[in-house]
C-alpha positions, -999 to 999 in steps of 0.1 A, spaced: -746 -70 -164 -757 -89 -135 -766 -125 -135 -774 -142 -98 -787 -176 -107 -780 -204 -133 -816 -214 -133 -852 -202 -135 -862 -217 -99 -833 -201 -83 -839 -169 -103 -875 -166 -89 -863 -174 -53 -834 -152 -49 -840 -124 -76 -879 -122 -67 -883 -105 -99 -916 -88 -112 -937 -113 -129 -933 -99 -162 -896 -105 -163 -886 -139 -179 -856 -157 -168 -851 -171 -205 -855 -138 -220 -827 -123 -196 -802 -151 -207 -808 -146 -246 -806 -109 -241 -771 -113 -224 -761 -137 -251 -767 -114 -277 -750 -85 -262 -712 -99 -268 -686 -83 -253 -699 -77 -215 -688 -81 -183 -709 -103 -159 -717 -94 -121 -727 -119 -98 -735 -119 -59 -732 -149 -40 -747 -155 -7 -750 -183 18 -781 -192 40 -815 -204 35 -823 -184 7 -787 -181 -6 -776 -190 -43 -747 -214 -35 -763 -247 -23 -770 -278 -41 -761 -274 -79 -765 -237 -80 -731 -227 -87 -727 -256 -112 -758 -242 -130 -744 -204 -126 -712 -219 -143 -732 -237 -173 -750 -201 -178 -715 -183 -180 -701 -211 -205 -732 -201 -228 -730 -166 -226 -691 -165 -227 -688 -128 -214 -650 -113 -215 -649 -115 -179 -670 -122 -146 -668 -102 -114 -680 -121 -84 -686 -107 -45 -706 -113 -15 -727 -92 6 -711 -58 17 -740 -48 40 -768 -63 57 -795 -74 30 -835 -70 33 -835 -110 37 -818 -116 70 -813 -149 62 -788 -144 35 -751 -147 48 -718 -133 35 -696 -157 20 -658 -156 26 -630 -150 0 -618 -187 0 -654 -197 -11 -657 -172 -35 -620 -183 -50 -634 -218 -52 -663 -205 -76 -638 -187 -95 -615 -216 -101 -644 -238 -111 -657 -212 -136 -623 -203 -150 -614 -240 -154 -647 -249 -171 -655 -218 -191 -619 -201 -198 -637 -169 -189 -616 -147 -165 -632 -144 -131 -624 -115 -103 -630 -120 -68 -643 -85 -51 -642 -84 -14 -644 -54 10 -621 -56 42 
């Protein structure tokens, strides 16, 4: 299952969901599934999802959902939003380290060379 944002404001900005999709309902659904893997794309730039407290809020949600594992990655090809920037492996490893320390959930970093 995918989760790119740790709060509703970022969910609306980054995911640009259909108006009928509600962030809290998605979180409730993820919590109810149990033994899942969360996949999360992180990107920098003006419309990215790593500025301010964004990563901390994402970790908060991971701590609530408690998936069996998380897979994190950055852009692999150009995005429709040209303001987004690919993050390097070191940045992703920093997210991994913070998330694992706080939640105990194993986090794997995926990056294409």
